[in-house]
PDB file as gemmi writes it, atoms N, CA and C in Angstrom:
CRYST1    1.000    1.000    1.000  90.00  90.00  90.00 P 1                      
ATOM      1  N   MET A   1      -6.321   7.594   6.211  1.00  0.00           N  
ATOM      2  CA  MET A   1      -5.451   6.440   6.125  1.00  0.00           C  
ATOM      3  C   MET A   1      -4.890   6.366   4.718  1.00  0.00           C  
ATOM      4  N   LEU A   2      -3.668   5.947   4.660  1.00  0.00           N  
ATOM      5  CA  LEU A   2      -2.973   5.885   3.388  1.00  0.00           C  
ATOM      6  C   LEU A   2      -2.279   4.538   3.258  1.00  0.00           C  
ATOM      7  N   GLY A   3      -2.497   3.872   2.150  1.00  0.00           N  
ATOM      8  CA  GLY A   3      -1.825   2.611   1.871  1.00  0.00           C  
ATOM      9  C   GLY A   3      -0.875   2.787   0.705  1.00  0.00           C  
ATOM     10  N   ILE A   4       0.186   2.016   0.724  1.00  0.00           N  
ATOM     11  CA  ILE A   4       1.136   1.992  -0.384  1.00  0.00           C  
ATOM     12  C   ILE A   4       1.228   0.547  -0.844  1.00  0.00           C  
ATOM     13  N   GLU A   5       0.914   0.319  -2.092  1.00  0.00           N  
ATOM     14  CA  GLU A   5       0.830  -1.053  -2.618  1.00  0.00           C  
ATOM     15  C   GLU A   5       1.153  -1.030  -4.105  1.00  0.00           C  
ATOM     16  N   ASN A   6       1.950  -1.995  -4.547  1.00  0.00           N  
ATOM     17  CA  ASN A   6       2.211  -2.107  -5.980  1.00  0.00           C  
ATOM     18  C   ASN A   6       1.795  -3.475  -6.527  1.00  0.00           C  
ATOM     19  N   ASP A   7       1.176  -4.282  -5.687  1.00  0.00           N  
ATOM     20  CA  ASP A   7       0.616  -5.580  -6.075  1.00  0.00           C  
ATOM     21  C   ASP A   7       1.622  -6.465  -6.810  1.00  0.00           C  
ATOM     22  N   MET A   8       2.812  -6.551  -6.268  1.00  0.00           N  
ATOM     23  CA  MET A   8       3.823  -7.419  -6.873  1.00  0.00           C  
ATOM     24  C   MET A   8       3.451  -8.898  -6.762  1.00  0.00           C  
ATOM     25  N   ARG A   9       2.548  -9.228  -5.845  1.00  0.00           N  
ATOM     26  CA  ARG A   9       2.103 -10.634  -5.766  1.00  0.00           C  
ATOM     27  C   ARG A   9       1.475 -11.058  -7.091  1.00  0.00           C  
ATOM     28  N   ALA A  10       0.675 -10.186  -7.689  1.00  0.00           N  
ATOM     29  CA  ALA A  10       0.063 -10.517  -8.979  1.00  0.00           C  
ATOM     30  C   ALA A  10       1.134 -10.666 -10.051  1.00  0.00           C  
ATOM     31  N   TYR A  11       2.153  -9.838  -9.984  1.00  0.00           N  
ATOM     32  CA  TYR A  11       3.247  -9.903 -10.955  1.00  0.00           C  
ATOM     33  C   TYR A  11       3.993 -11.236 -10.843  1.00  0.00           C  
ATOM     34  N   PHE A  12       4.321 -11.637  -9.616  1.00  0.00           N  
ATOM     35  CA  PHE A  12       5.106 -12.852  -9.408  1.00  0.00           C  
ATOM     36  C   PHE A  12       4.281 -14.130  -9.463  1.00  0.00           C  
ATOM     37  N   PHE A  13       3.051 -14.078  -8.948  1.00  0.00           N  
ATOM     38  CA  PHE A  13       2.281 -15.309  -8.769  1.00  0.00           C  
ATOM     39  C   PHE A  13       0.998 -15.376  -9.589  1.00  0.00           C  
ATOM     40  N   GLY A  14       0.724 -14.351 -10.378  1.00  0.00           N  
ATOM     41  CA  GLY A  14      -0.452 -14.353 -11.233  1.00  0.00           C  
ATOM     42  C   GLY A  14      -1.645 -13.657 -10.615  1.00  0.00           C  
ATOM     43  N   PRO A  15      -2.674 -13.427 -11.437  1.00  0.00           N  
ATOM     44  CA  PRO A  15      -3.855 -12.674 -11.006  1.00  0.00           C  
ATOM     45  C   PRO A  15      -4.547 -13.236  -9.765  1.00  0.00           C  
ATOM     46  N   ALA A  16      -4.513 -14.539  -9.582  1.00  0.00           N  
ATOM     47  CA  ALA A  16      -5.175 -15.138  -8.421  1.00  0.00           C  
ATOM     48  C   ALA A  16      -4.516 -14.717  -7.107  1.00  0.00           C  
ATOM     49  N   ALA A  17      -3.268 -14.306  -7.154  1.00  0.00           N  
ATOM     50  CA  ALA A  17      -2.540 -13.902  -5.949  1.00  0.00           C  
ATOM     51  C   ALA A  17      -2.607 -12.397  -5.696  1.00  0.00           C  
ATOM     52  N   SER A  18      -3.304 -11.685  -6.534  1.00  0.00           N  
ATOM     53  CA  SER A  18      -3.375 -10.223  -6.432  1.00  0.00           C  
ATOM     54  C   SER A  18      -3.892  -9.771  -5.062  1.00  0.00           C  
ATOM     55  N   THR A  19      -3.361  -8.661  -4.606  1.00  0.00           N  
ATOM     56  CA  THR A  19      -3.827  -8.034  -3.366  1.00  0.00           C  
ATOM     57  C   THR A  19      -4.856  -6.943  -3.645  1.00  0.00           C  
ATOM     58  N   ALA A  20      -5.241  -6.773  -4.896  1.00  0.00           N  
ATOM     59  CA  ALA A  20      -6.177  -5.706  -5.271  1.00  0.00           C  
ATOM     60  C   ALA A  20      -7.488  -5.796  -4.498  1.00  0.00           C  
ATOM     61  N   HIS A  21      -7.966  -7.003  -4.240  1.00  0.00           N  
ATOM     62  CA  HIS A  21      -9.235  -7.139  -3.511  1.00  0.00           C  
ATOM     63  C   HIS A  21      -9.134  -6.597  -2.088  1.00  0.00           C  
ATOM     64  N   VAL A  22      -7.964  -6.699  -1.482  1.00  0.00           N  
ATOM     65  CA  VAL A  22      -7.766  -6.164  -0.134  1.00  0.00           C  
ATOM     66  C   VAL A  22      -7.805  -4.640  -0.180  1.00  0.00           C  
ATOM     67  N   THR A  23      -7.123  -4.060  -1.154  1.00  0.00           N  
ATOM     68  CA  THR A  23      -7.130  -2.607  -1.314  1.00  0.00           C  
ATOM     69  C   THR A  23      -8.539  -2.110  -1.571  1.00  0.00           C  
ATOM     70  N   GLU A  24      -9.268  -2.783  -2.436  1.00  0.00           N  
ATOM     71  CA  GLU A  24     -10.641  -2.395  -2.745  1.00  0.00           C  
ATOM     72  C   GLU A  24     -11.536  -2.488  -1.515  1.00  0.00           C  
ATOM     73  N   ALA A  25     -11.362  -3.530  -0.714  1.00  0.00           N  
ATOM     74  CA  ALA A  25     -12.166  -3.694   0.499  1.00  0.00           C  
ATOM     75  C   ALA A  25     -11.877  -2.572   1.494  1.00  0.00           C  
ATOM     76  N   LEU A  26     -10.622  -2.196   1.631  1.00  0.00           N  
ATOM     77  CA  LEU A  26     -10.268  -1.087   2.523  1.00  0.00           C  
ATOM     78  C   LEU A  26     -10.875   0.223   2.039  1.00  0.00           C  
ATOM     79  N   GLU A  27     -10.831   0.445   0.725  1.00  0.00           N  
ATOM     80  CA  GLU A  27     -11.414   1.664   0.159  1.00  0.00           C  
ATOM     81  C   GLU A  27     -12.922   1.708   0.375  1.00  0.00           C  
ATOM     82  N   GLU A  28     -13.579   0.549   0.315  1.00  0.00           N  
ATOM     83  CA  GLU A  28     -15.023   0.485   0.527  1.00  0.00           C  
ATOM     84  C   GLU A  28     -15.386   0.667   2.002  1.00  0.00           C  
ATOM     85  N   GLU A  29     -14.587   0.090   2.884  1.00  0.00           N  
ATOM     86  CA  GLU A  29     -14.911   0.118   4.315  1.00  0.00           C  
ATOM     87  C   GLU A  29     -14.594   1.446   4.983  1.00  0.00           C  
ATOM     88  N   PHE A  30     -13.518   2.098   4.547  1.00  0.00           N  
ATOM     89  CA  PHE A  30     -13.068   3.316   5.202  1.00  0.00           C  
ATOM     90  C   PHE A  30     -13.111   4.488   4.224  1.00  0.00           C  
ATOM     91  N   ASP A  31     -13.960   5.457   4.513  1.00  0.00           N  
ATOM     92  CA  ASP A  31     -14.100   6.621   3.643  1.00  0.00           C  
ATOM     93  C   ASP A  31     -12.798   7.400   3.490  1.00  0.00           C  
ATOM     94  N   ASN A  32     -11.964   7.373   4.514  1.00  0.00           N  
ATOM     95  CA  ASN A  32     -10.740   8.168   4.485  1.00  0.00           C  
ATOM     96  C   ASN A  32      -9.517   7.368   4.032  1.00  0.00           C  
ATOM     97  N   PHE A  33      -9.730   6.151   3.505  1.00  0.00           N  
ATOM     98  CA  PHE A  33      -8.598   5.353   3.030  1.00  0.00           C  
ATOM     99  C   PHE A  33      -8.363   5.597   1.542  1.00  0.00           C  
ATOM    100  N   ARG A  34      -7.095   5.770   1.209  1.00  0.00           N  
ATOM    101  CA  ARG A  34      -6.725   5.790  -0.201  1.00  0.00           C  
ATOM    102  C   ARG A  34      -5.400   5.061  -0.352  1.00  0.00           C  
ATOM    103  N   SER A  35      -5.192   4.497  -1.511  1.00  0.00           N  
ATOM    104  CA  SER A  35      -4.007   3.704  -1.776  1.00  0.00           C  
ATOM    105  C   SER A  35      -3.188   4.339  -2.894  1.00  0.00           C  
ATOM    106  N   LEU A  36      -1.884   4.309  -2.711  1.00  0.00           N  
ATOM    107  CA  LEU A  36      -0.961   4.807  -3.729  1.00  0.00           C  
ATOM    108  C   LEU A  36      -0.262   3.619  -4.370  1.00  0.00           C  
ATOM    109  N   ASP A  37      -0.168   3.618  -5.680  1.00  0.00           N  
ATOM    110  CA  ASP A  37       0.521   2.565  -6.414  1.00  0.00           C  
ATOM    111  C   ASP A  37       2.002   2.932  -6.485  1.00  0.00           C  
ATOM    112  N   LEU A  38       2.740   2.532  -5.440  1.00  0.00           N  
ATOM    113  CA  LEU A  38       4.158   2.844  -5.348  1.00  0.00           C  
ATOM    114  C   LEU A  38       4.937   1.620  -4.918  1.00  0.00           C  
ATOM    115  N   ASP A  39       6.195   1.598  -5.298  1.00  0.00           N  
ATOM    116  CA  ASP A  39       7.128   0.565  -4.864  1.00  0.00           C  
ATOM    117  C   ASP A  39       7.932   1.149  -3.706  1.00  0.00           C  
ATOM    118  N   ILE A  40       7.941   0.468  -2.557  1.00  0.00           N  
ATOM    119  CA  ILE A  40       8.644   1.023  -1.402  1.00  0.00           C  
ATOM    120  C   ILE A  40      10.153   1.122  -1.618  1.00  0.00           C  
ATOM    121  N   ARG A  41      10.646   0.498  -2.674  1.00  0.00           N  
ATOM    122  CA  ARG A  41      12.077   0.634  -3.002  1.00  0.00           C  
ATOM    123  C   ARG A  41      12.374   1.954  -3.704  1.00  0.00           C  
ATOM    124  N   ASP A  42      11.340   2.668  -4.102  1.00  0.00           N  
ATOM    125  CA  ASP A  42      11.499   3.968  -4.754  1.00  0.00           C  
ATOM    126  C   ASP A  42      11.620   5.032  -3.657  1.00  0.00           C  
ATOM    127  N   ALA A  43      12.841   5.231  -3.180  1.00  0.00           N  
ATOM    128  CA  ALA A  43      13.090   6.110  -2.035  1.00  0.00           C  
ATOM    129  C   ALA A  43      12.584   7.529  -2.277  1.00  0.00           C  
ATOM    130  N   GLU A  44      12.768   8.046  -3.459  1.00  0.00           N  
ATOM    131  CA  GLU A  44      12.328   9.409  -3.751  1.00  0.00           C  
ATOM    132  C   GLU A  44      10.810   9.537  -3.611  1.00  0.00           C  
ATOM    133  N   ALA A  45      10.077   8.581  -4.161  1.00  0.00           N  
ATOM    134  CA  ALA A  45       8.617   8.619  -4.080  1.00  0.00           C  
ATOM    135  C   ALA A  45       8.137   8.454  -2.637  1.00  0.00           C  
ATOM    136  N   ILE A  46       8.764   7.548  -1.903  1.00  0.00           N  
ATOM    137  CA  ILE A  46       8.371   7.321  -0.509  1.00  0.00           C  
ATOM    138  C   ILE A  46       8.695   8.541   0.336  1.00  0.00           C  
ATOM    139  N   ASN A  47       9.857   9.134   0.138  1.00  0.00           N  
ATOM    140  CA  ASN A  47      10.207  10.357   0.867  1.00  0.00           C  
ATOM    141  C   ASN A  47       9.210  11.472   0.570  1.00  0.00           C  
ATOM    142  N   ASP A  48       8.765  11.550  -0.667  1.00  0.00           N  
ATOM    143  CA  ASP A  48       7.776  12.557  -1.049  1.00  0.00           C  
ATOM    144  C   ASP A  48       6.451  12.329  -0.320  1.00  0.00           C  
ATOM    145  N   VAL A  49       6.015  11.083  -0.238  1.00  0.00           N  
ATOM    146  CA  VAL A  49       4.771  10.763   0.469  1.00  0.00           C  
ATOM    147  C   VAL A  49       4.888  11.183   1.933  1.00  0.00           C  
ATOM    148  N   PHE A  50       6.006  10.826   2.570  1.00  0.00           N  
ATOM    149  CA  PHE A  50       6.179  11.181   3.976  1.00  0.00           C  
ATOM    150  C   PHE A  50       6.265  12.687   4.158  1.00  0.00           C  
ATOM    151  N   ALA A  51       6.916  13.376   3.247  1.00  0.00           N  
ATOM    152  CA  ALA A  51       7.024  14.836   3.340  1.00  0.00           C  
ATOM    153  C   ALA A  51       5.650  15.493   3.213  1.00  0.00           C  
ATOM    154  N   ARG A  52       4.825  14.986   2.296  1.00  0.00           N  
ATOM    155  CA  ARG A  52       3.499  15.562   2.093  1.00  0.00           C  
ATOM    156  C   ARG A  52       2.530  15.260   3.228  1.00  0.00           C  
ATOM    157  N   HIS A  53       2.741  14.149   3.926  1.00  0.00           N  
ATOM    158  CA  HIS A  53       1.787  13.705   4.945  1.00  0.00           C  
ATOM    159  C   HIS A  53       2.379  13.685   6.350  1.00  0.00           C  
ATOM    160  N   VAL A  54       3.490  14.355   6.563  1.00  0.00           N  
ATOM    161  CA  VAL A  54       4.206  14.276   7.838  1.00  0.00           C  
ATOM    162  C   VAL A  54       3.327  14.608   9.040  1.00  0.00           C  
ATOM    163  N   ARG A  55       2.434  15.549   8.924  1.00  0.00           N  
ATOM    164  CA  ARG A  55       1.586  15.940  10.059  1.00  0.00           C  
ATOM    165  C   ARG A  55       0.463  14.937  10.332  1.00  0.00           C  
ATOM    166  N   GLU A  56       0.150  14.123   9.353  1.00  0.00           N  
ATOM    167  CA  GLU A  56      -0.948  13.164   9.492  1.00  0.00           C  
ATOM    168  C   GLU A  56      -0.477  11.788   9.952  1.00  0.00           C  
ATOM    169  N   ILE A  57       0.779  11.468   9.765  1.00  0.00           N  
ATOM    170  CA  ILE A  57       1.283  10.116  10.038  1.00  0.00           C  
ATOM    171  C   ILE A  57       1.416   9.903  11.536  1.00  0.00           C  
ATOM    172  N   GLU A  58       0.717   8.883  12.029  1.00  0.00           N  
ATOM    173  CA  GLU A  58       0.796   8.518  13.443  1.00  0.00           C  
ATOM    174  C   GLU A  58       1.481   7.177  13.630  1.00  0.00           C  
ATOM    175  N   VAL A  59       1.331   6.295  12.658  1.00  0.00           N  
ATOM    176  CA  VAL A  59       1.911   4.960  12.771  1.00  0.00           C  
ATOM    177  C   VAL A  59       2.192   4.433  11.363  1.00  0.00           C  
ATOM    178  N   VAL A  60       3.208   3.601  11.260  1.00  0.00           N  
ATOM    179  CA  VAL A  60       3.545   2.961   9.989  1.00  0.00           C  
ATOM    180  C   VAL A  60       3.534   1.452  10.220  1.00  0.00           C  
ATOM    181  N   VAL A  61       2.800   0.737   9.382  1.00  0.00           N  
ATOM    182  CA  VAL A  61       2.775  -0.720   9.422  1.00  0.00           C  
ATOM    183  C   VAL A  61       3.413  -1.196   8.133  1.00  0.00           C  
ATOM    184  N   HIS A  62       4.507  -1.916   8.254  1.00  0.00           N  
ATOM    185  CA  HIS A  62       5.256  -2.382   7.084  1.00  0.00           C  
ATOM    186  C   HIS A  62       5.051  -3.887   6.958  1.00  0.00           C  
ATOM    187  N   ALA A  63       4.383  -4.305   5.905  1.00  0.00           N  
ATOM    188  CA  ALA A  63       4.117  -5.715   5.690  1.00  0.00           C  
ATOM    189  C   ALA A  63       4.632  -6.189   4.344  1.00  0.00           C  
ATOM    190  N   ALA A  64       5.516  -5.419   3.738  1.00  0.00           N  
ATOM    191  CA  ALA A  64       5.952  -5.732   2.383  1.00  0.00           C  
ATOM    192  C   ALA A  64       6.780  -7.005   2.288  1.00  0.00           C  
ATOM    193  N   ALA A  65       7.400  -7.432   3.351  1.00  0.00           N  
ATOM    194  CA  ALA A  65       8.230  -8.633   3.290  1.00  0.00           C  
ATOM    195  C   ALA A  65       7.427  -9.914   3.472  1.00  0.00           C  
ATOM    196  N   GLN A  66       6.165  -9.785   3.850  1.00  0.00           N  
ATOM    197  CA  GLN A  66       5.345 -10.965   4.040  1.00  0.00           C  
ATOM    198  C   GLN A  66       4.855 -11.487   2.702  1.00  0.00           C  
ATOM    199  N   PRO A  67       4.793 -12.797   2.545  1.00  0.00           N  
ATOM    200  CA  PRO A  67       4.271 -13.350   1.295  1.00  0.00           C  
ATOM    201  C   PRO A  67       2.794 -13.050   1.088  1.00  0.00           C  
ATOM    202  N   SER A  68       2.062 -12.824   2.182  1.00  0.00           N  
ATOM    203  CA  SER A  68       0.653 -12.475   2.074  1.00  0.00           C  
ATOM    204  C   SER A  68       0.255 -11.729   3.328  1.00  0.00           C  
ATOM    205  N   HIS A  69      -0.503 -10.672   3.142  1.00  0.00           N  
ATOM    206  CA  HIS A  69      -1.016  -9.938   4.310  1.00  0.00           C  
ATOM    207  C   HIS A  69      -2.493  -9.629   4.107  1.00  0.00           C  
ATOM    208  N   ASP A  70      -3.214 -10.655   3.682  1.00  0.00           N  
ATOM    209  CA  ASP A  70      -4.649 -10.513   3.430  1.00  0.00           C  
ATOM    210  C   ASP A  70      -5.409 -10.234   4.714  1.00  0.00           C  
TER     211      ASP A  70                                                      
END                                                                             
């Protein structure tokens, strides 16, 4: 499993709004989970991730527009 997160909530709303605890919990719960610190607006970086993982990707869940996805 692969997550993409740049924790902009902490940037906009302060440390108390950080999503880091969610990322850490996923990393602890799932041995095969890793998170990339990327901005989904960075098309080149996102295209690179998809190119490198094309055979592994089965589903994409996009929650970046939500104010919180804890």
